[in-house]
N, C-alpha and C positions, 0 to 999 in steps of 0.2 A: 372313521366320519364317511358316511354313504356319498354317492356321487352326487346326489340331490341336495345334500347337507352342504357338500363343499361349494358347488354351483351358487346357492342361496348365500353363503357366506362372501364368495366373491362379489355376487351381487349388490349386496348390503353395504360394501366399502369401497366400490367403486362407483356406485351412483348409475350404473348404466352407461358410462363414458368413461375416459383417459383424462389423465391432469390438464389441466389448463391454463393460461394465463392467469387468469382471476384466481388461482389458487396457491396457497401459500406452501413452498419447497421449503423444510426447514435447512437446508444448505444455503438460502438467502437469510439467516438471520444476521450474519454478520454484515449485508448490506444493510439490512433494515436499522440497524444499531448503528452503524458509520457512516452510510451513505442512503438515508431516507429520500434527499431530493433526487439521487439515482433511480430509487424506486418509484417515486413520482413520475420523474420522466418516462418510466416503461409503461404507466399507463395513460397520460396527459399529453407529454409532447407530439410533435408531427414525429410518426414513425420514420419516416423518409430522412429524419435529422439522424439518427442512430446510425454510429460510424463505429464499425468493427476494429478492435485492437487487440490481437492476439498477445496472450500475456505467456510470452514465450518460459521467462523463469516458473512462474506459476504450473505451467503445465509440466515442465520438465520436473519441479518438486512433487507434482503430484503422482507422476508416473514411477519416480524413484520411491515415494514412499508406499504406494501400491505395491511394489516389488518387496520392499521390506516388509510391510504389513501380511501380505499373504505367506512368504516363508516363514513367518512366526508363527502363522495360523495353522500352517500344514506341520509345523514341528509339535505345536502344542496340542491340537487336534486332527489326528489323522485321518478320523474319519468324517471331517467335516466335508458340509457339501457347498460348494459355491456356485451360487444361484447366476444362470444366464439366462438369455433369448433375447429373440427377435426383436422385439417388440416390449415396450414398458408393461402392456398387459401380460406379455409372456411371463416376464419376470415378477411381476406382482404373482400371477398364478402361482409359478414353480416356488415362491416364497410359502405362502398358503400351505403348497402341498407339502413342502420339506417340515413345515411346522406340523401338518396334520399327521406327518407318519414319525413324528417323534424324532428326527434328526438330533444327534448328540450336539452340532455344532451347525450354524448356517451365515455363510460368508458371503458378503455383499447383496445383503436382504433388500427387498423393496417394502414400503410399507404404505398404504394408503388408507386415509379416511374421507374421502370425496365428500360425502355429504356434507361435514364438516370444513371443506375445502382447505384441508391440509394432508400432505404426505411428504416422502422423505426416504433416504437410503441408510442404510446402517451397515457399517463395517463388520459386526459378528453379532450373531445372537448365539447364546449359551444357555442348554438346557438344564434346569435346576427341577427338582423332586421334592422340594420342600411343601409343596402346595399345589392344587388342582388347577387346571384352566378348562377351557371349552373342549381343548384337545386330547386331554387325559389326566392322569395324575404325574401332572408336570407342568413346568412354564417355561418362559424364556426371558433371561434377562439381557441388556443391551451392553455390549463392549464397543467402545471407539477407540480411534487412535489418532492422536495428534502429535503433529511433530515439534511444539512448542516446549517449552521449559515449564511454564506456567498455566494453571488453569485459567483460561478467557471467559469473560461473562457471555460471550456469543456460544462457546462450546457450552455451557452449562443450560442454556435456555433452548440451543438446539438439541440435546439430549433429552431433555425435560419433555420436548414437544415429540419427539420420536417415541419416549415413554408412556405418552399419553395415548397417542395411536395403537402403540402395541399391546397397552392395557384393553383397551376397546375390543381390539380383534381378540384377543385370548382370554377375554374377560378375566383376566386377574391382571392387576396392576402390583409389579414387582416396585417396593418402596425406593430400590436406588438402581443405579446404574455406574460403571466403571469407564474410565477414560483413562487410557495408557499415555501419559505424556513423554517427553525426553527425560529418561531417568527415574520416573516414579510414577505411581499409581494414583489417581485420585478417583473418591467415590463421591458421584452426585446422587443427594437426597432430592428428590423431586418435590418433598412441601416445601423445601428452602426458597424454590425460583417459582412456584406456580402463581403466585399475583403478579411477579413480574411478567410472565410468561403471557398472561391475560392482559397485560396491559399492553404489552409490547403486539399481541397479535391483534387488538382492536386500534393501535395506533394504524396497523398494517391496513387493516379494513376500511379505516379513515382515510386513508391516503388512495387506496384504489377507488374508493366511492366518491372521491374529489371533494371531501369534508375538511382534508389537512392537506395543507403545502407546506412542507418542510423547508428550511432553508438549505443553498446550497453550501460548498465548501470555496475556499477562497481559490480563484485562478492561478496556474495553470491547471489546476487537478480541482474543478469546480463540482465533479461526479467521476466516477469509476465510467469505462468503457461499459458498454457502449455510447453514453451519453457525456463523454467528456468534453469533446468538441461540442456541442449544442449546449451543455452548462456554461462553459469557459464564455461563449458568445452570448449567453443570454443575462449573465451577470456583467458582462462590461457592456452590452447594450442598453442595458437599462440604469449603468451607473451603480449601481447596486451598493449599498454601505458596506457590503464584506469585501469592497475595495480598500476600506481605510484599515491599514495594519492596526494591529494592538487592542481593537474592539471586541469584547465580547459580546454574545446574544444579549445579555441584559443591557450592556450600553447602547447596542444599534437599538432596543427596543424603546429605550430612553427619549433618543433621538427622534424617533418614528412618533412618539407620544407627544413630541413638542415640534411636529409638522415638517420633520426634515428625512425625506423618503430617498434622498440619492447623494450622490457627492457635490452636485452642484447646489444643492440646498444646503450643506454642511460651509462649502466654499463660501457661499452669498449670506449666512446667519450672522457673519462676524464674530471674532474670538471672543468676545464680551459674554454674548450669548453661548456660545458652548461652555464658557467657564461657570456658568450658572447650572449648567446639566451634568458637567461632566468632571470628574476629578482631574488634577493633572497629575502627570505628564499627557492624560488622554484628550483632554479639551484643547491643547496646544498642538499635539501631535496631528490630531483628526483635522484642525482648521487648516494647517499648512499642506498634510499631504491632499486635503481636498483642493487647494489651490494648486499644487502641482499637476493634479488632475485637470483643472478647468483650464489652465494655461498650456497644458502640455510639455512642460519643461520643469527642472530640477528648481527645488526652493534649497538656498542655502542657508542652513541652521548654525553652522560652527565651522569656522576658520582653523586653519592649521592640520587638519589630519588628511587633506585631500589638495595637490595629488602627492602620491605616495613617493616615496624618496626614488629617485632615478640615479642609478647607476652606472657604470660605464659598460656591464653585461647585464642584461633584465631577461629573465625567464619566466613564464608564467606555465606552472606546471598542474599536473591532474594523476589522481592514482585509480585503477581500476582494481577491485578486488574480488577474489571468489567469496561463493557461499559454502557452506558444508551440505553436501545434499546425502551424504549416508554418514554410518557410525565410523568407517573407516578415513574419509576423508578430512582436509582441514582447508582453513580460510586462509588464503595468503594474497599478498600483492601480485597481481600478474603482468600489470603495464603500468608502465610510470611515462607519463607522456608530457611532453615540453615544448612548447612555442618560443624560439628563439627570435627576440624582438630585432636585435642587429644583424644575424643571419637571415632574417624573414622566413623560415623554414621550421618545417616540425619535425623533433627528434621523439624516438620511442625506445625503451627497453623493455623486453618482452622475457616474463619465465615461463616454463611449460608445466613447473612443478614446484612444489614449495621449498626442495633442495636448491632450486634454482634463483629464490626470491633474492638473497643477501647480494646474488651475483649481480642482478640489475640497480640494486642499490649502490653498489660499487661502481659500475658505470655511469651514473647519475652522478655520483662524488666525484670521478674523473672529468666530466664534461665540465664541471664547473672551472675554468681557466682561474680564477682569481678570486679567492672568496672575500678580499677587500674590496672588491671592485664589483662583485656581484650580486643584484637582489634577485631572490626565488619568489614570487608572486604565488598566490592559492586564495582560494574562496571556501570560507569556515575554517576551522583548525585542526579538521578532520585529517589530512597529509600529517600535519606534526604531530597529532597524538600515533597517528599509525606510528611513525619514527620513533618517536620516545620509547612505545610499547616493542617495538624490534630493538632496542636500545637495551632495554630492561631483560629481553629472553637472549640476547646475543651480546655479551659485554665483549667478547672480540671485536665486534664490529660498532660498538658504542661511539667511539672518539669522530668517526666519520659521520655517522648518523647525526649525532650532535652538533657539530659542524652546519652539516645541511640544516638543522633548526636554526641556528644562530643566524642565520641570513635569510630566513622566510619572514614574508609581510602578507597579514591576509587583508585581502583588498575590499572583502566584506566589511571588516569592522573601521578602514579607512571609510567606503563609502555611507556606511550606517551613521557614525559620526557627522559627516558633513552635510549630507542631502535628504530632505525628504524627496521620495521619485514618485513620479504616475505610475506606480507599480503594486499590487498587492501584498508585496513581502519582498524581502531582499535576499530572497534564494537568486540564485544565479540565473536559474530556468523562467523568472518572473521580472528581475530586473534586466536582463539582455534585452530580452525581446520588445522590452518599451521604450527602446531605443533603437529598435530597427534591424537587431540581431536576431538570425532564424537558423536553427541546427538543418543540416541538409537532409537527415532519415529521419522520417517519421515512424521508421519501423524499428529504431534501436536505441533504447534509454538506456541508464547503469543497470537496470537487472535484465534487460534483452542484450547489451553486450557481454553479462556472463554466461548466457547460455549459449552464445554465439562464440564465444571462446573454449567452451566446453565441448560444443560440438567439432569447431575445429581440431582439438587435440585428438577427437576421435576420428575424424574423417580426412584430416590433411585438406581440406578444401580452403584454399588459400582465401577465395571471396567472402569466408565469414571471419577471417581475421581483419581484413580490411575493412567490414563494417565497423569491427571493434575499434580499429585504429581511426576512421573518420569520426566516430562519435567521439571520440577522446580528443582529438585533433581541435574540434569544433569548442569543445568544454574549454579547452586553452585557449584559443581564439576568441571565445566569448569575453573571458576577462579583460582581454588587451582592448579588443573592440569597444567596451563598455568605460574602460577608463579614458580611451582616446576621447568615445563621444561627451562625456562627461566635462572633461577639459575642454573640448571647443563649444560644449551649449551655452546659450544664452540662461543666465540662471538668474531668479529672483531672490534677492537678499534681503533676509529679515533683520540682520544685525544693525546695528548702530553705526 
């Protein structure tokens, strides 16, 4: 390929510019499928409302995955060309140059088709010689690497889009691509995904051009960062029907057809009207949830489940567990935290390694002074499930773990059976803030704490561990705070 031909090729697919916000990056396919309201915000919400929220967990996972992927590529393709460059333009040009030179394999490739407003990155392009392309008696096939066990829909669509771009560039469309998943290889046949891909890209263009406005999700995660804060505020201020638990899109649409566009409309419509529109229990649940929002107080719908049983010793506990980042590490519970109601203090047990996991459960067991007079409160069955799995895995510790399970009480179940709340769900992160509780840190959630813990192990920086402990302490205190506020709250009763 002459320099003139190469320059013309670059100009054809760059359209004389670099990718802009109005172009679709194949890596955004997940957002388009799972967070379309966030996509809408990126074009139409006030840009000053964007709040960056670094995803430390995802960043750590990406870095770890990249290292593992690059090591595998180097082993399998010793002559691989790794694409680099100071600018996006440099990386695209270097990708085209490597293809024109017939490189055996090209890693971290950049592909553009800006006249069609699409672009993206490919983990690996592998040279094949069964057909010809504009570059010679060969063409390139896409290899992508994903950490999941199963083939996700957005993976297939993302790769299909990259395959289209690659086909246009090299003037030959391979019928397949390969995705390396965790433990096996999946083959993508582009034909199977062509229609869905066209529909999703049309949907994205409609969002971009202001012709479509998707629904948000329920707070506190109405959209992904950087639009989470704005989306939560948007949904709450508009008293959106999304705030009513248990309703799907079709049910919300039925309410809108019947003139109910927010929670106030539902509260004032009357139960009989709602029962004409929705099946039970959705009609009753929606009406009384709307009443809870209207009056900003819980509504009691069944007695006998709340308050939970009170013992001489009352402990509110929560686990933090690691995720596996590489093929060599394992997931384990690294922190057991509890709020001791009687001593009015936070207690924590920390494991640095999987081998220390049982030790902290032994410490947890020993902290319980009297099993007949102690109640262990948790939110959801996550903690109990973890202990039961450990008991199956470690028969020598089974008796102690089963003893801990025997005095556990799921506060979420007790609250959910008793009340309708002015909250979009019964997750602790939704229910506790509805009554005034707030976590002290904006930059440390469950996934962030995993990263802080991992970095603490590497660096020994105690400030990182303090952040993890503070987050866990707030989780424990949130349960007690919510229980206390519900017991003291003015309650609307719907029971005779």
